[in-house]
Structures are given as structure tokens and as C-alpha cells.
TIBAGU-247886 format. One record per residue (C-alpha): x, y, z; residue number from 1; residue in three letters. Coordinates in nm, 2 decimals. Layout:
       xx       yy       zz   seq   type
        X        Y        Z   NUM    ALA
...
REM end
This chain:
       xx       yy       zz   seq   type
     0.27    -1.78     0.30     1    MET
    -0.07    -1.73     0.45     2    MET
    -0.31    -1.50     0.26     3    SER
    -0.67    -1.41     0.31     4    SER
    -0.89    -1.15     0.15     5    ILE
    -1.20    -1.00     0.30     6    VAL
    -1.43    -0.81     0.07     7    THR
    -1.64    -0.53     0.21     8    LYS
    -1.89    -0.41    -0.05     9    LEU
    -2.05    -0.06    -0.02    10    PRO
    -2.39    -0.08     0.15    11    GLY
    -2.31    -0.43     0.30    12    VAL
    -2.03    -0.35     0.54    13    THR
    -1.93    -0.01     0.67    14    SER
    -1.60     0.07     0.83    15    MET
    -1.61     0.39     1.03    16    ILE
    -1.26     0.52     1.11    17    GLY
    -0.94     0.33     1.12    18    TRP
    -0.95    -0.02     1.25    19    LYS
    -0.63    -0.15     1.41    20    PRO
    -0.48    -0.48     1.30    21    PRO
    -0.49    -0.78     1.52    22    MET
    -0.23    -0.80     1.80    23    GLU
     0.11    -0.88     1.66    24    GLY
     0.04    -0.75     1.32    25    ARG
     0.09    -0.42     1.14    26    VAL
    -0.15    -0.26     0.90    27    LYS
    -0.05    -0.10     0.57    28    LEU
    -0.29     0.17     0.45    29    ASN
    -0.24     0.38     0.14    30    MET
    -0.39     0.65    -0.08    31    ASP
    -0.32     0.75    -0.43    32    ARG
    -0.39     1.07    -0.62    33    ALA
    -0.42     1.13    -0.99    34    CYS
    -0.47     1.48    -1.13    35    LYS
    -0.62     1.50    -1.48    36    ASP
    -0.44     1.18    -1.58    37    GLY
    -0.11     1.37    -1.60    38    HIS
     0.04     1.35    -1.25    39    THR
     0.00     1.07    -1.00    40    ALA
     0.14     0.96    -0.68    41    GLY
     0.09     0.72    -0.39    42    CYS
     0.16     0.73    -0.02    43    SER
     0.12     0.49     0.27    44    GLY
     0.14     0.45     0.64    45    ALA
     0.22     0.15     0.85    46    ILE
     0.08     0.13     1.21    47    ARG
     0.08    -0.14     1.47    48    ASP
    -0.21    -0.29     1.67    49    SER
    -0.19     0.00     1.91    50    ASN
    -0.21     0.26     1.64    51    GLY
     0.15     0.36     1.67    52    ARG
     0.32     0.50     1.36    53    TRP
     0.58     0.25     1.23    54    CYS
     0.66     0.42     0.90    55    GLY
     0.54     0.58     0.58    56    GLY
     0.63     0.65     0.22    57    PHE
     0.53     0.87    -0.07    58    ALA
     0.61     0.82    -0.43    59    LYS
     0.56     1.02    -0.75    60    HIS
     0.46     0.78    -1.02    61    VAL
     0.43     1.02    -1.32    62    GLY
     0.15     1.02    -1.58    63    SER
    -0.09     0.73    -1.53    64    CYS
    -0.45     0.63    -1.46    65    SER
    -0.59     0.60    -1.11    66    VAL
    -0.58     0.22    -1.14    67    PHE
    -0.21     0.22    -1.22    68    VAL
    -0.15     0.47    -0.93    69    ALA
    -0.33     0.22    -0.70    70    GLU
    -0.11    -0.07    -0.83    71    MET
     0.20     0.14    -0.77    72    TRP
     0.07     0.20    -0.41    73    GLY
     0.04    -0.17    -0.35    74    VAL
     0.38    -0.25    -0.50    75    LEU
     0.55     0.03    -0.30    76    GLU
     0.39    -0.05     0.03    77    LYS
     0.49    -0.42    -0.01    78    LEU
     0.85    -0.32    -0.09    79    LYS
     0.86    -0.08     0.20    80    TYR
     0.72    -0.34     0.44    81    ALA
     0.99    -0.58     0.32    82    ARG
     1.26    -0.32     0.37    83    MET
     1.14    -0.27     0.73    84    LEU
     1.15    -0.65     0.79    85    GLY
     0.79    -0.68     0.88    86    LEU
     0.66    -1.03     0.90    87    GLN
     0.28    -1.03     0.98    88    VAL
     0.09    -0.78     0.78    89    ILE
    -0.27    -0.67     0.70    90    GLU
    -0.27    -0.50     0.36    91    LEU
    -0.57    -0.28     0.29    92    ASN
    -0.66    -0.22    -0.07    93    ILE
    -0.95     0.02    -0.13    94    ASP
    -1.01    -0.08    -0.50    95    THR
    -1.19    -0.41    -0.55    96    LEU
    -1.06    -0.43    -0.91    97    VAL
    -0.70    -0.42    -0.79    98    VAL
    -0.77    -0.70    -0.54    99    VAL
    -0.92    -0.91    -0.82   100    HIS
    -0.64    -0.84    -1.06   101    VAL
    -0.38    -0.94    -0.80   102    ILE
    -0.57    -1.26    -0.71   103    GLN
    -0.63    -1.37    -1.07   104    THR
    -0.35    -1.21    -1.27   105    CYS
    -0.60    -1.14    -1.54   106    ILE
    -0.53    -0.80    -1.69   107    ILE
    -0.51    -0.66    -2.04   108    ARG
    -0.26    -0.38    -1.98   109    SER
     0.10    -0.46    -2.03   110    SER
     0.20    -0.20    -1.77   111    ILE
    -0.05    -0.34    -1.53   112    GLY
     0.05    -0.70    -1.60   113    PHE
     0.42    -0.63    -1.52   114    SER
     0.32    -0.46    -1.19   115    MET
     0.09    -0.75    -1.10   116    VAL
     0.37    -1.00    -1.16   117    LYS
     0.60    -0.79    -0.93   118    ARG
     0.33    -0.77    -0.66   119    ILE
     0.26    -1.14    -0.68   120    ARG
     0.64    -1.22    -0.64   121    ARG
     0.65    -1.01    -0.33   122    LEU
     0.34    -1.18    -0.19   123    LEU
     0.51    -1.52    -0.22   124    LYS
     0.79    -1.41     0.01   125    ILE
     0.81    -1.59     0.34   126    ASP
     0.58    -1.36     0.54   127    TRP
     0.22    -1.38     0.66   128    GLU
     0.01    -1.15     0.45   129    MET
    -0.36    -1.08     0.50   130    HIS
    -0.52    -0.88     0.21   131    ILE
    -0.84    -0.68     0.28   132    PHE
    -1.06    -0.49     0.05   133    HIS
    -1.25    -0.20     0.21   134    GLY
    -1.34     0.16     0.15   135    LEU
    -1.15     0.38     0.39   136    ILE
    -1.33     0.65     0.57   137    ILE
    -1.08     0.94     0.57   138    ARG
    -1.05     1.02     0.93   139    LEU
    -0.75     1.09     1.14   140    GLN
    -0.52     0.81     1.03   141    HIS
    -0.61     0.80     0.66   142    GLN
    -0.61     1.18     0.63   143    SER
    -0.24     1.18     0.71   144    THR
    -0.18     0.96     0.41   145    ILE
    -0.41     1.16     0.19   146    SER
    -0.26     1.49     0.29   147    THR
     0.09     1.36     0.22   148    LEU
     0.02     1.23    -0.12   149    VAL
    -0.18     1.54    -0.22   150    THR
     0.09     1.78    -0.11   151    LEU
     0.37     1.60    -0.26   152    LEU
     0.21     1.51    -0.59   153    VAL
     0.04     1.84    -0.66   154    PHE
     0.29     2.08    -0.49   155    SER
     0.63     1.93    -0.57   156    ALA
     0.80     1.98    -0.90   157    PRO
     0.72     1.70    -1.15   158    ILE
     1.02     1.48    -1.13   159    GLU
     1.08     1.14    -0.99   160    SER
     1.09     1.12    -0.61   161    TRP
     1.03     0.88    -0.33   162    THR
     1.00     0.98     0.04   163    LEU
     1.03     0.74     0.33   164    SER
     0.94     0.83     0.69   165    LEU
     0.98     0.62     1.00   166    TRP
     0.96     0.66     1.37   167    HIS
REM end
């Protein structure tokens, strides 16, 4: 497994718009939403180096914190990428704390620890994974993800659901 992490701190590096992955890779972007700590969900999109849509998902995760919703998003996008058989992936995570927890496995929450272990198991699978941290400017590509998670989390009945979309 090859893994790399690039940290882009606010005020140091700015990313304007969606940046495609390198040729031969796909990029996994996601968003999460949490309303008053009662209802949360995550969604993600996978695009290739030409910006073409390869697939997407949305998942209701129930009552949790924004941090846990972000962790669910990472876990779900890894599971989804594996299901699609993707091999060379750029995984974008917009919360530096989540990147740090995944790297170090240092976390005090039992729920979070269980999720980190599951994420780390997926990262050890025989695929090439490049993990990036960076704030996403919500333009055309990211707004699709944001709209999907917001509509499904806050408009759908509160029950367990998962939605997968592909080309």
C-alpha cells in the first residue's frame, strides 16, 4: 500500500474549485451534514482525472457529532471505492483532526476508535491510496455532494438509508 498525506492549512494554501486527480487516479470527495446534533448524514462523489462522474453515495448516520459524521463519510467512501474495484485513489478529507486520528489511531471516543480501526483496515488493502487534507471550496463539483447530503438528511424521513449512484 502506498499512502501520502498533504496538509493544506487555511491561509497557507488555497484551493479554488475542484482539482482533478492525477492521470490514472480517481478522486473521492465527500461532505457531511449534522443538524443540531440530532440528524447526520454523509455523501460522496468519485470522479476521474477528466472530471467524469464515476459514482456517488449518500448515507444517513443518525444522531452524532460532526466529527463522527465525517468519520462515517471516510469509512463509507472507502467501502464504496472498494465495491467499485478502484485501485489508485486520492482521498480528500476536509477535517485535519480526522486525518490526524486516522494516522495516529489516538482517540478517546469508543465509537470513534471503532470507526478508526475499520478505516485503517480498509487502508491496508492492496490498493494505492493518497490521502489529502484540504478545505473544499464548494463550487460545481462539491455543491453536488453538499446538495445531495443536505436534501437526503434533512428532507427524508429519519430512518436508516444508503443511496448509491453510478454512471
